[in-house]
C-alpha positions as CSV (number, residue, x, y, z in Angstrom):
1,M,51.4,-1.0,50.6
2,R,52.0,2.7,50.4
3,M,49.2,4.7,49.0
4,S,49.7,8.2,47.7
5,F,47.2,10.9,48.0
6,N,46.5,10.8,44.2
7,M,45.9,7.1,44.3
8,K,43.5,7.5,47.2
9,F,41.7,10.3,45.5
10,N,41.4,8.6,42.2
11,M,40.1,5.4,43.7
12,G,37.4,7.3,45.5
13,L,36.5,9.4,42.4
14,N,36.3,6.3,40.2
15,G,34.0,4.6,42.7
16,V,31.7,7.6,42.5
17,I,31.8,7.8,38.7
18,N,31.2,4.1,38.2
19,T,28.3,4.0,40.6
20,N,26.8,7.1,39.0
21,A,27.2,5.5,35.6
22,K,25.4,2.3,36.7
23,M,22.5,4.4,38.1
24,S,22.3,6.5,34.9
25,R,22.3,3.3,32.8
26,A,19.4,1.9,34.9
27,Q,17.6,5.2,34.5
28,E,18.1,5.2,30.7
29,Q,16.8,1.7,30.5
30,L,13.7,2.7,32.3
31,T,13.3,5.8,30.2
32,K,13.8,4.0,26.8
33,Q,11.9,0.9,28.1
34,T,14.7,-1.4,26.9
35,R,17.4,-3.3,28.6
36,I,19.6,-3.3,25.4
37,L,21.0,0.2,25.0
38,T,23.9,-0.8,22.7
39,P,24.5,-4.1,20.7
40,A,27.3,-4.8,23.2
41,D,24.8,-5.3,26.0
42,D,23.5,-8.5,24.4
43,P,24.8,-9.1,20.8
44,A,22.6,-12.2,20.1
45,S,19.4,-10.6,21.3
46,S,20.3,-7.3,19.7
47,A,20.6,-9.0,16.2
48,K,17.2,-10.7,16.7
49,V,15.6,-7.4,17.8
50,L,17.0,-5.7,14.7
51,G,15.5,-8.4,12.5
52,L,12.1,-8.2,14.3
53,D,12.1,-4.4,13.9
54,Q,12.6,-4.8,10.2
55,N,9.9,-7.4,10.0
56,L,7.5,-5.2,11.9
57,A,8.2,-2.2,9.7
58,Q,7.6,-4.4,6.6
59,T,4.4,-5.8,8.0
60,E,3.2,-2.3,8.8
61,Q,3.8,-1.3,5.2
62,Y,1.8,-4.3,4.1
63,Q,-1.1,-3.2,6.3
64,K,-1.0,0.3,4.8
65,N,-1.1,-1.2,1.3
66,S,-4.0,-3.4,2.3
67,V,-6.0,-0.3,3.6
68,L,-5.2,1.5,0.3
69,L,-6.2,-1.5,-1.8
70,K,-9.4,-2.0,0.1
71,N,-10.4,1.6,-0.4
72,N,-9.7,1.5,-4.1
73,L,-11.6,-1.7,-4.6
74,A,-14.5,-0.5,-2.5
75,L,-14.7,2.6,-4.8
76,E,-14.6,0.5,-7.9
77,E,-17.3,-1.8,-6.6
78,T,-19.5,1.1,-5.8
79,V,-19.0,2.6,-9.3
80,L,-19.8,-0.8,-11.0
81,S,-22.9,-1.3,-8.8
82,N,-24.2,2.1,-9.8
83,M,-23.5,1.3,-13.5
84,Q,-25.4,-1.9,-13.2
85,T,-28.4,0.0,-11.9
86,S,-28.2,2.5,-14.8
87,M,-27.7,-0.3,-17.4
88,D,-30.7,-2.2,-16.1
89,R,-32.8,1.0,-16.5
90,A,-31.5,1.3,-20.1
91,R,-32.4,-2.3,-20.8
92,V,-36.0,-1.7,-19.5
93,L,-36.3,1.4,-21.7
94,A,-35.0,-0.6,-24.7
95,I,-37.6,-3.3,-24.2
96,A,-40.4,-0.7,-23.7
97,S,-39.5,1.0,-26.9
98,G,-40.7,-2.1,-28.8
99,N,-44.2,-1.3,-27.7
100,G,-46.2,-1.0,-30.9
101,T,-48.4,1.8,-29.5
102,Y,-45.4,4.1,-29.0
103,A,-45.6,7.2,-31.3
104,E,-42.6,9.1,-32.6
105,Q,-42.6,11.5,-29.6
106,D,-42.6,8.5,-27.2
107,L,-39.5,7.1,-28.8
108,Q,-37.9,10.6,-28.7
109,A,-38.6,10.7,-25.0
110,V,-37.0,7.2,-24.5
111,A,-34.0,8.4,-26.5
112,A,-33.6,11.5,-24.3
113,E,-33.6,9.4,-21.1
114,L,-31.1,7.0,-22.6
115,R,-28.9,9.9,-23.5
116,Q,-28.9,11.0,-19.9
117,I,-28.0,7.5,-18.8
118,Q,-25.2,7.5,-21.4
119,V,-23.8,10.7,-19.9
120,E,-24.0,9.2,-16.4
121,L,-22.2,6.0,-17.5
122,L,-19.5,8.0,-19.1
123,D,-19.0,10.0,-15.9
124,L,-18.8,6.8,-13.9
125,M,-16.4,5.2,-16.3
126,N,-14.1,8.2,-15.9
127,T,-14.1,8.0,-12.1
128,K,-11.0,9.2,-10.2
129,N,-9.6,7.8,-7.0
130,S,-8.4,9.7,-4.0
131,E,-5.0,10.2,-5.6
132,G,-6.5,11.8,-8.7
133,G,-6.0,8.9,-11.1
134,Y,-8.6,7.4,-13.4
135,I,-9.4,4.0,-11.9
136,F,-10.2,2.4,-15.3
137,S,-7.3,3.7,-17.3
138,G,-4.8,1.0,-16.3
139,Y,-1.3,2.2,-15.9
140,Q,-2.2,5.4,-17.8
141,D,-4.2,6.7,-14.9
142,K,-3.5,10.4,-15.8
143,I,-5.4,10.0,-19.1
144,T,-9.2,10.1,-19.3
145,S,-10.5,6.5,-19.6
146,Y,-13.1,7.2,-22.2
147,A,-13.6,10.0,-24.6
148,F,-15.8,10.7,-27.6
149,N,-14.1,10.6,-31.0
150,P,-16.0,12.8,-33.4
151,V,-14.2,11.3,-36.4
152,T,-15.4,7.8,-35.7
153,N,-18.6,9.0,-33.9
154,S,-17.9,6.6,-31.1
155,Y,-16.6,6.4,-27.6
156,E,-13.0,5.1,-27.3
157,F,-10.9,3.7,-24.5
158,Q,-7.7,5.7,-24.1
159,G,-5.9,3.8,-21.3
160,D,-4.2,0.4,-21.4
161,D,-5.0,-3.0,-19.9
162,G,-2.6,-2.7,-17.0
163,Q,-3.5,-3.4,-13.3
164,K,-1.6,-1.8,-10.5
165,A,-0.8,-4.3,-7.8
166,L,0.4,-3.7,-4.3
167,Q,2.2,-6.2,-2.0
168,I,0.1,-7.2,1.0
169,S,2.4,-10.0,2.3
170,P,5.8,-11.4,1.3
171,T,4.1,-13.7,-1.3
172,I,0.8,-12.0,-2.2
173,A,0.3,-9.0,-4.4
174,L,-3.3,-7.9,-5.5
175,P,-4.4,-5.5,-8.2
176,G,-6.2,-2.5,-6.9
177,N,-7.9,-1.6,-10.2
178,D,-9.4,-3.1,-13.3
179,S,-8.8,-1.8,-16.8
180,G,-11.8,-0.4,-18.6
181,K,-10.7,-2.5,-21.6
182,M,-11.5,-5.6,-19.7
183,V,-14.5,-4.4,-17.8
184,F,-16.3,-2.3,-20.5
185,D,-14.7,-3.1,-24.0
186,D,-14.4,-6.8,-23.7
187,V,-18.1,-7.3,-24.1
188,N,-19.6,-9.4,-26.8
189,A,-22.0,-7.7,-29.1
190,R,-25.1,-9.7,-30.2
191,F,-24.2,-12.7,-32.3
192,K,-25.8,-12.3,-35.7
193,T,-25.8,-13.6,-39.3
194,S,-25.5,-11.9,-42.7
195,D,-28.6,-11.4,-44.8
196,L,-30.1,-14.4,-46.6
197,V,-28.9,-13.9,-50.2
198,V,-30.3,-15.7,-53.3
199,S,-27.4,-17.4,-55.1
200,A,-29.5,-19.5,-57.4
201,G,-33.2,-19.9,-58.3
202,G,-36.1,-17.6,-58.6
203,A,-36.9,-16.5,-55.0
204,T,-38.4,-13.0,-55.0
205,S,-37.6,-12.2,-51.4
206,A,-35.8,-13.8,-48.5
207,S,-35.3,-12.9,-44.8
208,I,-33.5,-14.3,-41.8
209,K,-33.7,-13.3,-38.2
210,V,-32.8,-14.7,-34.7
211,N,-36.0,-15.7,-32.9
212,N,-34.3,-17.7,-30.1
213,Q,-31.1,-15.8,-29.1
214,T,-30.1,-18.3,-26.4
215,Q,-30.3,-21.3,-28.8
216,F,-28.5,-19.4,-31.5
217,D,-25.8,-18.2,-29.1
218,A,-25.0,-21.8,-28.1
219,F,-24.9,-22.8,-31.8
220,Y,-22.7,-19.9,-32.7
221,R,-20.2,-20.6,-30.0
222,N,-19.9,-24.2,-31.0
223,T,-19.8,-23.6,-34.7
224,Y,-18.0,-20.4,-35.5
225,D,-14.6,-21.1,-37.1
226,S,-12.1,-18.3,-36.8
227,L,-9.4,-20.3,-38.7
228,V,-11.5,-21.4,-41.8
229,P,-14.0,-18.6,-42.6
230,A,-15.6,-20.7,-45.3
231,N,-17.0,-23.0,-42.6
232,N,-19.1,-20.1,-41.4
233,T,-21.1,-20.1,-44.6
234,F,-24.4,-22.0,-44.7
235,N,-26.7,-22.8,-47.6
236,L,-30.4,-23.3,-47.9
237,V,-30.7,-25.7,-50.8
238,L,-34.2,-26.0,-52.4
239,S,-34.9,-29.1,-54.5
240,A,-37.9,-30.2,-56.5
241,P,-40.6,-30.9,-55.8
242,D,-40.7,-29.3,-52.3
243,I,-37.6,-30.3,-50.3
244,Y,-35.1,-28.0,-48.5
245,E,-31.8,-28.9,-46.9
246,I,-29.5,-26.7,-44.8
247,Q,-25.8,-27.3,-45.6
248,Q,-22.5,-25.9,-44.2
249,N,-20.2,-24.7,-46.9
250,G,-21.8,-27.0,-49.5
251,T,-21.7,-30.1,-47.2
252,S,-24.6,-31.8,-45.6
253,L,-24.8,-31.5,-41.8
254,V,-24.6,-34.5,-39.5
255,P,-27.4,-35.4,-38.9
256,A,-28.9,-33.9,-42.1
257,V,-31.2,-30.9,-41.7
258,T,-34.1,-31.4,-44.2
259,G,-37.8,-30.7,-44.4
260,T,-40.7,-29.8,-46.6
261,F,-40.4,-26.4,-48.3
262,T,-43.5,-24.1,-48.7
263,P,-42.9,-20.6,-50.0
264,G,-43.7,-18.0,-47.3
265,E,-43.5,-20.5,-44.5
266,K,-40.8,-20.1,-41.9
267,I,-37.9,-22.6,-41.6
268,N,-36.5,-22.9,-38.1
269,F,-32.8,-23.7,-37.7
270,Q,-30.7,-23.4,-34.5
271,G,-32.6,-20.4,-33.2
272,L,-32.9,-18.8,-36.6
273,E,-36.0,-18.2,-38.6
274,L,-35.6,-18.2,-42.4
275,E,-38.4,-17.2,-44.9
276,V,-38.3,-17.5,-48.7
277,N,-41.0,-16.2,-51.1
278,G,-41.6,-16.7,-54.8
279,P,-40.9,-19.6,-57.2
280,A,-37.7,-20.6,-55.5
281,L,-37.5,-24.2,-56.6
282,P,-34.9,-25.3,-57.4
283,G,-32.6,-22.8,-55.9
284,Q,-30.1,-21.9,-53.2
285,L,-29.8,-19.1,-50.7
286,D,-26.7,-18.4,-48.5
287,F,-26.0,-16.8,-45.2
288,S,-23.0,-16.6,-42.9
289,L,-22.2,-16.3,-39.3
290,N,-20.9,-12.7,-38.7
291,P,-17.5,-12.4,-37.0
292,P,-17.8,-11.8,-33.2
293,L,-17.6,-8.1,-32.2
294,K,-16.7,-6.4,-29.0
295,K,-18.6,-3.3,-28.1
296,N,-18.7,-1.0,-25.0
297,V,-22.0,0.1,-23.5
298,L,-21.5,3.7,-24.5
299,N,-21.5,2.9,-28.2
300,T,-24.3,0.4,-27.8
301,L,-26.5,3.2,-26.4
302,Q,-25.2,5.6,-29.0
303,D,-26.3,3.4,-31.9
304,F,-29.6,2.6,-30.3
305,I,-30.4,6.3,-29.6
306,Q,-29.7,7.1,-33.2
307,V,-32.2,4.4,-34.3
308,L,-34.9,5.8,-31.9
309,E,-34.3,9.3,-33.2
310,T,-34.7,8.2,-36.9
311,P,-38.3,8.9,-38.0
312,G,-40.3,6.4,-40.0
313,L,-38.0,3.4,-39.2
314,A,-39.2,0.0,-40.5
315,S,-40.5,-2.3,-37.8
316,F,-38.0,-5.0,-38.6
317,D,-35.1,-2.5,-38.3
318,R,-36.4,-1.3,-35.0
319,F,-36.8,-4.9,-33.8
320,E,-33.2,-5.7,-34.7
321,A,-32.0,-2.5,-33.0
322,I,-33.9,-3.4,-29.8
323,S,-32.6,-6.9,-29.9
324,D,-29.0,-5.6,-30.4
325,A,-29.3,-3.2,-27.5
326,T,-31.0,-5.5,-25.0
327,V,-28.5,-8.4,-25.6
328,Q,-25.5,-6.1,-25.5
329,L,-26.7,-4.5,-22.3
330,E,-27.3,-7.9,-20.7
331,N,-23.8,-9.0,-21.8
332,A,-22.3,-5.7,-20.3
333,M,-24.2,-6.3,-17.0
334,A,-22.9,-9.8,-16.9
335,T,-19.4,-8.6,-17.4
336,L,-19.8,-6.0,-14.6
337,G,-21.1,-8.8,-12.4
338,N,-18.0,-10.9,-13.1
339,S,-15.8,-7.9,-12.3
340,M,-17.7,-7.3,-9.0
341,S,-17.3,-10.9,-8.1
342,S,-13.6,-10.6,-8.7
343,I,-13.4,-7.5,-6.5
344,G,-15.3,-9.3,-3.8
345,G,-12.8,-12.2,-3.9
346,R,-9.9,-9.8,-3.7
347,I,-11.5,-8.0,-0.7
348,N,-11.9,-11.4,1.1
349,V,-8.3,-12.2,0.5
350,L,-7.3,-8.7,1.8
351,D,-9.3,-9.2,5.0
352,S,-7.8,-12.6,5.6
353,V,-4.2,-11.5,5.0
354,F,-4.8,-8.3,7.0
355,E,-5.9,-10.4,10.1
356,T,-2.9,-12.7,9.6
357,N,-0.5,-9.8,9.5
358,E,-2.1,-8.4,12.7
359,D,-1.5,-11.7,14.4
360,L,2.1,-11.7,13.2
361,K,2.6,-8.2,14.5
362,I,1.3,-9.2,17.9
363,N,3.6,-12.3,18.0
364,N,6.6,-10.4,16.9
365,K,6.1,-7.6,19.3
366,S,5.7,-10.1,22.1
367,Y,8.9,-11.9,21.2
368,R,10.7,-8.5,20.9
369,A,9.5,-7.6,24.3
370,D,10.8,-10.8,25.8
371,L,14.2,-10.1,24.2
372,S,14.6,-6.4,24.9
373,E,12.1,-4.8,27.1
374,V,13.3,-3.7,30.6
375,D,11.9,-5.3,33.7
376,Y,10.5,-2.2,35.6
377,A,10.8,-3.7,39.0
378,E,14.4,-4.8,38.3
379,A,15.3,-1.4,36.9
380,L,13.8,0.5,39.8
381,T,15.5,-1.7,42.3
382,E,18.8,-1.2,40.5
383,I,18.3,2.6,40.5
384,T,17.6,2.5,44.3
385,K,20.6,0.3,44.9
386,Q,23.0,2.4,43.0
387,E,21.6,5.6,44.5
388,I,22.3,4.2,48.0
389,A,25.7,3.0,46.9
390,L,26.4,6.4,45.5
391,Q,25.5,8.1,48.7
392,A,27.7,5.8,50.7
393,I,30.7,6.1,48.3
394,S,30.3,9.9,48.2
395,A,30.2,10.1,52.0
396,T,33.2,7.8,52.3
397,F,35.2,9.6,49.6
398,T,34.6,12.9,51.4
399,K,35.9,11.6,54.7
400,V,38.8,9.7,53.3
401,S,39.9,12.5,51.0
402,S,40.1,14.9,54.0
403,I,42.5,12.7,55.9
404,S,46.2,13.5,55.6
405,L,49.6,13.2,57.4
406,F,49.1,16.6,59.0
407,D,45.9,15.2,60.8
408,F,48.2,12.7,62.6
409,I,50.8,15.3,63.4
410,R,48.2,17.4,65.1
């Protein structure tokens, strides 16, 4: 076969170019640490690597969300723990204020300390996170959680009941905050009754108070009827010669609650203590279970401070105020405890899911390496082989390209 000069030149040049391309490709694989430079190199593995890259990026975002959530929950847990400590101190002060030896100035001192605790609690309830949002305002995290309303003379919640959740796995999203409405406002005030009112007979005075709060609370929860208010009315019916019966809305209880009535002697009923004086027989006195109220700790302290700062307050009124404050503070502390337990549960889930995601990342990276990472020994060997081949082809091309018909004529 006849071979022209151009054919001979082009064949040699193509050999040099192809060998150089192979060596460059091996060098690029070594530099980028992957054997798949384009999808055409291995279409099937390339598609799998793309899916693994997306999965790894998604998992990495889940891990970032987990870190952010854990930081926010840790901040909230710290705030609630500090609030519990302050509330416990307020409860101790409330109990101490019942000391009969306390003079007016002593009560004023207690009120002053309680006001400082109130300021501290307000500051904690308006805590901001690292992003500048109020952690207890729900979705409205740019609005102060609690503020004093001079019109109502009370502290009011200004956020909403939303909880901002972040995804930490394909199927799990956890809230990173709790609304102040749930943590602070959804707290039961002390269960109480109305006054004991004379509806018939000649009683000169009557009183009712809770002397066993635990027993009365259980009775209240089992008895209070939000659908039929009349069922919350109770009657102390006094009959000659000296019999009393406690009825519910004019109907005898089952079993019947009866006993011997003596004016001035206390009648105990479901944690309540009733006392009637005067020629009451026959007659009837009524009282009702007050509707349940929700009250935040700031307003609890506000009301109690006002009582302590009122000079010449009757001992019964002070006793009621102390009972209200201590029960509501205990309820608020219990609610905080439940919130902290919820936070602890979420942190445990976060830790578990975080470790699972780390394991998935390791597995996916290992599988991706098997599919795409270059074999260093193979790549180095290929570079050396192509380098030697390039040298040989270059030398051969130089010699061949210099041979022509004129060399034979000479």
